[in-house]
C-alpha positions as CSV (number, residue, x, y, z in Angstrom):
1,M,15.9,74.7,-26.8
2,P,15.6,71.0,-26.9
3,A,11.4,69.4,-26.6
4,R,10.4,68.7,-23.5
5,T,8.6,65.6,-22.7
6,S,6.5,66.7,-19.5
7,D,4.0,68.4,-18.9
8,I,5.2,70.5,-15.7
9,P,6.3,73.5,-16.4
10,V,9.9,74.0,-16.7
11,A,10.2,76.2,-13.7
12,L,8.2,73.2,-11.4
13,Q,10.8,70.3,-12.5
14,L,14.0,72.6,-11.5
15,S,12.3,73.5,-8.3
16,N,11.8,69.6,-8.1
17,A,15.0,68.4,-8.7
18,I,17.0,70.9,-6.7
19,V,15.3,70.0,-3.8
20,G,15.9,65.8,-4.7
21,W,19.6,66.9,-5.2
22,Y,19.4,69.0,-1.3
23,K,17.2,66.0,-0.2
24,A,20.4,62.9,-2.0
25,R,23.2,65.3,-0.8
26,A,22.0,66.7,3.1
27,G,19.5,64.4,4.4
28,R,16.8,66.7,3.5
29,G,15.5,69.0,1.7
30,P,14.0,72.3,2.1
31,T,10.4,72.9,2.3
32,H,10.0,75.8,-0.1
33,A,11.5,75.7,-3.1
34,R,10.5,78.3,-5.8
35,A,12.1,78.6,-9.1
36,H,11.9,81.7,-11.8
37,V,13.4,80.9,-15.4
38,A,14.8,83.6,-17.9
39,D,16.4,84.0,-20.7
40,D,19.5,84.4,-19.7
41,H,19.1,83.2,-15.8
42,A,17.3,80.8,-13.2
43,L,16.6,81.9,-9.8
44,V,16.5,79.5,-7.7
45,L,15.1,80.6,-3.9
46,L,14.7,78.2,-1.2
47,R,13.5,78.0,2.4
48,N,14.5,76.3,5.4
49,V,16.7,73.8,4.3
50,Q,18.9,73.6,7.1
51,T,19.3,70.1,8.9
52,T,18.6,70.3,12.6
53,V,22.8,69.8,13.6
54,E,23.2,73.3,11.4
55,R,20.0,74.7,13.2
56,T,21.7,73.8,16.4
57,L,24.3,75.3,15.2
58,V,22.5,78.9,14.6
59,E,20.7,78.7,18.0
60,H,23.7,78.7,19.4
61,G,25.7,81.3,17.4
62,R,27.1,79.5,15.0
63,G,25.6,80.6,11.5
64,D,29.2,81.4,10.6
65,L,29.9,77.6,10.4
66,V,26.7,76.5,8.6
67,D,27.6,78.7,6.1
68,E,30.8,77.9,5.7
69,L,30.0,74.7,5.2
70,R,27.3,75.5,2.7
71,Q,30.1,77.5,0.5
72,V,31.8,74.8,0.9
73,L,29.7,72.7,-0.7
74,R,28.4,74.4,-3.2
75,G,31.6,75.1,-4.3
76,V,32.5,71.4,-4.4
77,H,29.4,70.1,-6.4
78,H,29.7,73.5,-8.6
79,E,29.8,71.7,-11.9
80,E,26.8,68.6,-10.9
81,L,24.4,71.3,-10.6
82,C,25.4,73.2,-13.3
83,A,25.1,69.7,-15.2
84,L,21.2,69.6,-13.1
85,V,19.9,72.8,-14.5
86,S,21.0,72.7,-17.8
87,R,19.2,69.1,-17.9
88,E,16.5,70.6,-16.6
89,V,16.2,73.9,-18.4
90,G,17.8,72.5,-21.7
91,R,20.2,75.7,-21.8
92,P,23.9,75.3,-21.2
93,V,24.6,76.7,-17.7
94,A,27.7,78.9,-17.7
95,T,27.9,79.4,-13.9
96,M,26.3,79.6,-10.8
97,L,26.2,81.9,-8.1
98,S,24.7,81.1,-4.9
99,D,24.6,82.6,-0.7
100,H,23.1,81.4,2.2
101,D,21.7,83.3,5.4
102,P,21.5,81.0,8.2
103,A,19.6,83.2,9.8
104,T,16.7,83.3,8.1
105,D,17.4,79.9,6.6
106,T,17.4,80.6,2.6
107,S,19.7,80.0,-0.4
108,V,19.6,81.3,-3.3
109,L,21.0,80.0,-6.3
110,V,21.5,81.6,-10.0
111,F,21.8,79.9,-13.1
112,V,23.4,82.6,-15.3
113,F,23.1,80.3,-19.3
114,S,25.6,80.6,-21.9
């Protein structure tokens, strides 16, 4: 793994980068983000991710639309997210697995290293 130039732990760097990514694309980021980096993967747990519009849809029984939208966005930005994680962790990413639960406003991203 390449030497990092920061004293910030890699998991915290990764959490901050993912929150920033969400802010740039959704207008707001999650209020809770925690990353865990292991030898073969990184897991990022996000809470309170949804926008006001998404929360309104969930309140009116349309969490399915929120889930579908988030799946599409993660699919469209799959390579960008993998590159972001690779840059922050210093390891190549083979793939990303992800899910979002609209009812609990919780997302999980798993990045599997090459």
